[in-house]
N, C-alpha and C positions, 0 to 999 in steps of 0.2 A: 823596524822604526828603532832604534836605540837612543839609550843618554848615556851610558857607560862611554866616557868622554876616552879613552882608550883605543874602543876601534871608532871612532866617528869620522865619515867621509872625509875629503877638502872640502866638502860645499857645507855638510855639517857644523862643521870647526866653524867656517866662516858664518854661520849664522848662528851658532853661540855666543862667537867673540863679538858682532855687534852687535845682538840683544843683552848680552851682557852690560858693556857702554850705554844701552840707552837706559834700562832697565836701571842698574843705579845711577844715573845721571838726573834721569826725567822720572822715574817711578811707573814700575812696571801698569798702575792704573793709564797712564800716558802714553805709553805705548802701544800700539797696535799689530797686528801681523801684517798687515801692509806696510807700516813703515820700514819695519825688523826685513820682510823680502826686499823692500824696496833699496833699502842701504846696504844688506849685504848681495844683491846683481842676483837676487836667487829669485822664483815663482812663488807664492803662497802654499802651492800645492808641494815644493818640494820640503817645506820648513813643517810640513802637518807630513808628508812622509817620513821626514829625518827624525822627527819630533812627537807626533801624535796630538801636541793640544799647545796650547800656548798654557797651560799648567801645568806639562813636560816638559818647558821651555824653561819655565820657568826654576822648575826645582832642579833642571841639570847646569844651570847659571849656577845655581844658589852653592849646590855641591860643588862644583867646579870650583865657586871665590872659597868655601870652606876647604877646601884640598891647600890649596893654593896658603891659606893662610895658617893651615898647623904647619907647613912644611917652614914657612918662615918663622912660625915659633921653634920649630925642632930644632933648625938651624941657628938657633941663635942660644938653646938651651946649651947646644951642644959644643957650642961656642964658647960658654962662660968660663971665667979661671975657679968653680969651686962650686959647691954646694945650694950657695945662699947666693952668689953671680948669677946661679944659673935662674934663680926664681927674678931677680929684677932684671934676666933677659928678656925676659917675656915682655916689660915694659919698652926694650928697646926692639924688641921687634915689630909691636907698635907702633912708636917713631917710622921705624920702616915702610911700612904695611900704609899708615896714610899718606906715608910721602908717596908713594909708587903705588897706591892701588886706590885711591882714593880718598876724598877728606868730605864728606856723605854720609860720616857715619855709618854706622855697622850696616851690610846689607840683609843681611838675616830680619833685626829688629825693623831695618825699612820697612821690608816685604811681609811680616807680622804684621803691622799697622797697618797695610794698605788691604791685607784680606786674610782680616778680622775672622773667618767664619771658624770655630771651634775643630769643624772635620778638616779643613781645608792640609793638607800634607809641611806647608810653609811651618806652621806654629811645631809641629812635631822635629821637625829641621832648622829652628831656632832653640829650643829646647833641648836638642840631642848637641850643639857647640857647646852651648852655655855651661851642659853638663860635664861634658868634653874639659873643660878648661878649668872648670873647677877642680876635676880628679888631677888636673898636671900640675894643678898649686899645689893640691895635699900632697902630692908625690912629691915635690918639688922642696915641701918644705919636713919633710917626711924624712927625705936624703940631706935636710939642712940640721935635721935634729931638733925642730920646732917644737914646744909642749908639747901646744897646742894643734894640732896640725890642720884641722878640719876649720875648725873654727877662725883661724888665719888663714885660711883660703877662701872662705867667704869674703871675708876682711878687704881682699885681695880681690876678690872677681867687683865687689864694687867700687873699689879704686880704681879698676880696666874700666871697667864700662862707665864711670860718673867720664872719666878722662876721654874715652870717646865721644862721649856727649859732650861734655863743654866744649875739646877741641872744634865738633861741626859748628856749636852753635856762637864760637869765639868768646864764651864773656870773659873765660879764664884764659889769659896767656899764659903758654907757654903748659899747656894743662895735661898734657905727659909729660913732659920733664916734671913736672910736682908729684904728678901720681911717682912718679919713681923714686923720686925722691922721700916719699910718704911710703913707699914699698920699702923702702931699703931701711928707715925706721923700721918697722914694723919684723923686719926682717932680725935686726940688731937685739928686740926686744925678746924676739923670740924662744 
């Protein structure tokens, strides 16, 4: 049994891809191992042989999605024209991510809401991703010469997370674009 995506067998990769699609679009609680097996073209035994449990499969799904998200952020940051543009590039990454990876909000926060027990590993995964993004914003703001990189990073994280929610809910037209513009104003005054 392994959840390291670098060493997954073809069947395990198919299971993970199928589970990822189902979990994200239908919700973790609404998707059982029977459905994942049927949609993946494998037996339930194969799922348990490869992942050990549905919980391990959920964690693998969220880790793989988070790895892809971070790569999109880093690609946009690397392509930015300078330190101030790199901060705003995180919002460009978010716009690309919602367009290509799904518009149902943050998979980690969605999972955290569904699996609310304090000891569930999803809670730690969600906190880890948000801490990473906060640290990333802080480092980018430091490079941009912001006077208060830690405080401004919190504001950017709140803008980012609010944009995700409002994009998903659909109540604020162009939520991500508007958050990007607000981030640019924050950078200009920093």
